[in-house]
N, C-alpha and C positions, 0 to 999 in steps of 0.2 A: 589544500588540493593542488596547488600550483606545482609542487615537486613531482606529483604524479603526471601532470600534463607535460612537464618538461622531459620526463623520462620515458614516455610512451614510444613504442616502436623500436626500442633498443634491442629486443630480440629473444630473450630466453625465458623458459619456464622454471629454471632452477630456483630462482628466488621465491616464486610462488610455491613450489614443492616444499622448500625449506620452511616457509612461513606457515603453511598448512600443517606440516609435521610438528612444528614447534608450538602450535596453538593449543592451549588447554581447552578452549571452547570457541569453535568457529563462529557460532551464532552471536557471541558476545565479544568478539575480537574487533576492536576499533579499526586496526589497520586493514584486516582482511575485508571487513564490510565496506570501508571507505574505498578500497581498491575495486571491489566489485561494483559499487555504486558508480564510480568513474568509468569503468568499462561499459556498463549499461548506458550511461549518459552519452557515450559516443554513438550508440545506435539510435537513441532518441534525438540526437542533434541538439541536446540541451546546453552544451558547453561549447561556445564558439572556438575556444582554444584547441579543441580536438579537431584536427583537419578531417574532412569527410572521408578521405581515402584510408584513414586509420581504422574505420569501422571494420574492414575486412583484412586488416593486417594479420597474417598467419600467426605471428608470435603473440599478438594480443588475444586472438581467438583461443589459442592454446593456453595462455595464461588464465583467461576467463574460465575455461573448462576445468582447469585444476581447482580453482577456488569454488566455482559453483557446484562441482561434483561433491566436494567436501561439505558444502553448505546444504545441498539437497540430502545427502546421507545423514547429516546431523538432524535435519528437520524430520526425516522419516523415523529416526530413533526417538526423538523427543516429543513429537506431536501425538497426543492420544486420539486414536481414531475409533469411532463406534462401530458396532456391527453393521454390515452392509444391508441395505434394504433390497427388496426385489427391484429389478431394473425396469420399473414402470414409472410413468409421469407422476401418478398419484403417490406411490410409495416413496419415491425419491423426494418429492416436495414435502411430504409429511416428516420424513426423516430429517431433512434440513431444517425445517421449522422447529422440530424437537431439539435438534442439536444447538441451534442458535438461542432458543428459548431457555435452555438449561444453563446458559452462561450466567453464573451468579457471583462473579468476581467483584472486587471493589470498583466502584463506578467513578471514572474520571469526570463524566458529564454531570453527575449529581454534585460532585465536589465543586466543579466550576460554577454550577447554577447557584449554590448556596453559600460557599465558604471561600472560594479563591480570591486572592488579592489581585489588583491590577497587574502587578509584576508577574504573578503566576499566569494570568491570562495571556500576557505577552509571551511568556515561555511556551505556553500551549500552542500559540500561533506559530512560533518558531519551529517547533516539532512538526507541525502540520505542513510547513512549506516544502518539506522533503518530498512528499507525495503530491500534495494538492495543487501545486503549481504545474503539475503534469496530469491532473486528474483525468481519469478514464483511459489515458493512453496505454497503460500496461495491458488492460483488458481488450483493447481494440486489436491487438496482435492476433486475437483469435478469429476475427471476422473472416479473413480469406480461408481459414482452415475448417470452417463449418459450412454446412449446407442445409437447405430445407428449413424445418421448423426452428431448430436452434439458432440458425443464422438470422432468420427474421426476428426472433426474440431479442438477440443481442443487438442488432441494428436498431430496434425500437428503443431499447434502453440507452444506447450510446447516442442516438439522435437527441434525446433530452440532455444528456451530459454535455453535448457540444452546442447547446443553445437552440436546437430546432430551427436552424437557419438564421438565427439572430446573433451576430458576433458578440454583442454586449451581454448575452445571456449564457455564453460558454462558461461552464462552471469554473474552470481554471482561471479565466479572466475575472470572474466575480470574486474569486478568492484573492487574486492579485490586488484588486481594488480594496478588499477588506484589510489586507496587511499594510497596504500603503496608508489607508485611513487610520490605522492603529499606530502609525509612526515607524513601521518596520520596512525592510527592503523587500521588494518583490522580484529581485534578480534571482534567477534559478541557481541554486547552490550557494547562495550568500551565507547560509548558516551551516553548511555541511561540516565545517570543522568544530561547530559548537554542539552538535547533537551526538548522543552516544550511539554505540553500535546497535542497540535494540531498535532505535528509530530507523537507522539505515537498513537494518535487516527486514523491517516491515515492508519497505519499498522494494528492496532487492528480491524478496520472495515473490512478489507479484511480477516483477520484471523477469525473473527466471522462469516462472510458469508461463508467462506470455510469449517470451522470445523463443522458447524451445517447443517445437511442434509436437514432440513426443509427450509433452506435459499439457496437452490441450485439455484433458479432463480436469487437471488441477486448476488451471486458470478459470475455467467455467465454474467449478465449485467455489473457488475463492470469490468470484464476483457474486455468486448467489448469497454466500454468507455475509459479504460486505454490504449488500443491499438490504438484507434482512435485519441488520443490526445498526442501521443508519438513522432512521426517521426519529425515533424518540431521543437518542443522544443529541442530534442536531437541534431539536427543540430546547433541550436543556442548555446546550451551549449558548444558544441565542438568549435565553433567559439570563444566564450568568453574565454575558457580555453587556447586556442592557443594565443589569443591576450595578455593574461597575462604571456605568456612564458612557459606554460606547454606543453609538447610534446606528441608524439603519444602514449607513455606508459600510459598517463593519458586519452587521448582523444579517444583511440581505442574503449573503451566501448561505448561511445556516438556515434561514427561513425557507429558502428555495428547496432545501432537501427534506423538509418535514413532510410536505405533501408528495413531492415527486418520488421519493424513495419508498413511501408507503405503497405506491402503485408498482414501482420497480420490483419490490420484493416478491410479489406474486408472479410477475413475468419471469424473474430470474429463477425462482424455485421450481416452477412447473414447466413453463414453455421453453426455458433455456436448459437448465440442468436436468430436469426430468425428461424432456424430449431427447436430449443427447444420450442419456443413459438408456432410453428405450430404443433409440436408433443404433447405438453402439455400446452394447452391454460390457464390452471389454474395457471401457473407460470408467465404469462405475466406481471402482476402487479409488481411482485418482480424483474423481469428482468429490467423493466424500473426504479424501485426504486434503484436497485443496481447501474445502470449506473448514475443516478442522484446523488446518494450518493458519488460515486467516484469523480465526478466533484466538488461537494460541499466541501467534506472533504479535498481533495487535494488543492482546491482553498483556503481554510483557511490557509493551510501551506504557500502557496505562498504569501498571503496577510500579514500574520504575519512577514515573513522574510522581505518583501519589506517595511512594515511600520517601522520596527526596523531600517533598513538601512537608510531610509529617515530621521529618527531622529538622525542619527549618532551613533546609539547604536548597540550592538550585538543582533543577533536574538536567541542566545543560553541563557539558564538559567544561565550558568556560562561559563567562558572562557574554551574551550576545550583544553586539553593539546596537544600541537603539537610542 
């Protein structure tokens, strides 16, 4: 990542145009996804090496637009989107529960619960650092862009994500404690060179949806699907980590999500996504697209990891230091 930090602000979109044109698959392109991750990290303030004034550097904004426009177009081509429901709270909630309930792909959480080795559990945690050390932040970009019922619903969900006023219960902080206790680094971006493009793309998709006001529907749909598919997998992750001898200092983060996300899924499906579709029917298509994109992009990460493990290989680009 350092070479990208050293080169920011130098000025032109020509290299981005060239890289996008030369890429066979933007969604699986390590260089493009890493570049987009770094450009988003500047807005989050996640990487101290990016000076604050670079967030609005015109050349960097233009470069980001080149890459994310290609990424969004690729997602809209590759993500299967179901038929749209009626723009009512009940219909949208039912459709989202049907969409998330129909996901029958290979289960990373079941593998971790029953078969994964300790080394594979560490790899799993490395992949999770890319998003979870910033947990909830991509979805929080939507708060000032919502009003009324959807805004109240999102703030209710995010309040839990940020610990309900208790700093030690902030989910990102709980995950940081988990990775430290597992012997891994909790420094943001520590493993960005070790994870493949599909892992970066998972975080980049939600960052793109959250940072672009025109994609408000997509980030709301993404959060709804994210919450609807969280509770049971987190229970299985905790079971697997305990099976491998990791204790409550690692598993507390996953335990926290079992009950909390079972409540959040109802709020996200009906009071957030459903109410937004009812209030602003023109956003319905993007709400459903965002939910479908969440399932598809996160599913690619799980398939990549399981495919590597079944071959007896690492799911990382290189062995992460640990």
